C-alpha positions in Angstrom: 0.0 0.0 0.0 1.6 3.2 -1.1 1.2 6.7 0.2 -1.3 7.7 -2.5 -3.7 5.0 -1.4 -3.5 6.0 2.2 -4.1 9.6 1.4 -7.0 8.7 -0.9 -8.5 6.5 1.9 -8.2 9.3 4.5 -9.8 11.9 2.1 -12.7 9.6 1.3 -13.3 8.8 5.0 -13.2 12.5 5.9 -15.6 13.2 3.0 -18.1 10.5 4.2 -17.8 11.9 7.8 -18.7 15.4 6.6 -21.6 14.2 4.4 -23.0 12.3 7.4 -22.6 15.4 9.4 -24.4 17.5 6.8 -27.4 15.2 6.9 -27.4 15.2 10.6 -27.0 19.0 10.7 -30.0 19.4 8.4 -32.2 17.2 10.6 -31.1 18.9 13.8 -31.6 22.4 12.5 -35.1 21.4 11.1 -36.5 19.7 14.1 -34.2 19.0 17.0 -32.3 22.1 18.0 -34.8 23.3 20.5 -34.8 19.9 22.2 -31.1 20.3 22.9 -31.4 23.9 24.0 -34.8 25.5 24.6 -33.3 28.9 24.2 -32.8 28.3 20.5 -36.5 27.9 19.8 -36.9 31.3 18.1 -33.3 31.8 17.0 -32.5 33.7 13.9 -30.9 32.4 10.7 -27.6 34.0 11.6 -27.2 32.0 14.7 -28.1 28.8 12.9 -25.5 29.5 10.2 -22.9 30.1 12.9 -23.3 26.7 14.5 -23.3 24.7 11.3 -19.5 24.2 11.2 -19.4 23.0 14.8 -22.2 20.6 14.2 -20.5 19.3 11.0 -17.4 18.5 12.9 -18.8 17.4 16.2 -22.0 15.6 15.0 -21.4 12.3 16.8 -21.3 14.1 20.1 -24.3 16.2 19.4 -26.2 13.2 18.1 -25.4 11.3 21.4 -26.7 14.3 23.4 -29.8 14.6 21.2 -30.5 10.9 21.6 -30.1 11.2 25.4 -32.4 14.2 25.6 -35.0 12.6 23.3 -35.3 9.6 25.6 -36.0 11.6 28.7 
């Protein structure tokens, strides 16, 4: 396995991670953001745009918290 294959694998894995984060982010912003933080219920579009990069990167942690809050 040469370096080109390793780099290709890493880039594909990062791309898939970000695509999964994009789908999760869309679902969270559409319906679940206020379940995580009730203060975001009437938030403006500017705030939602600001948190998108963080959700894209940290989506597994946010998903875990969303799942935990959804159960209770």
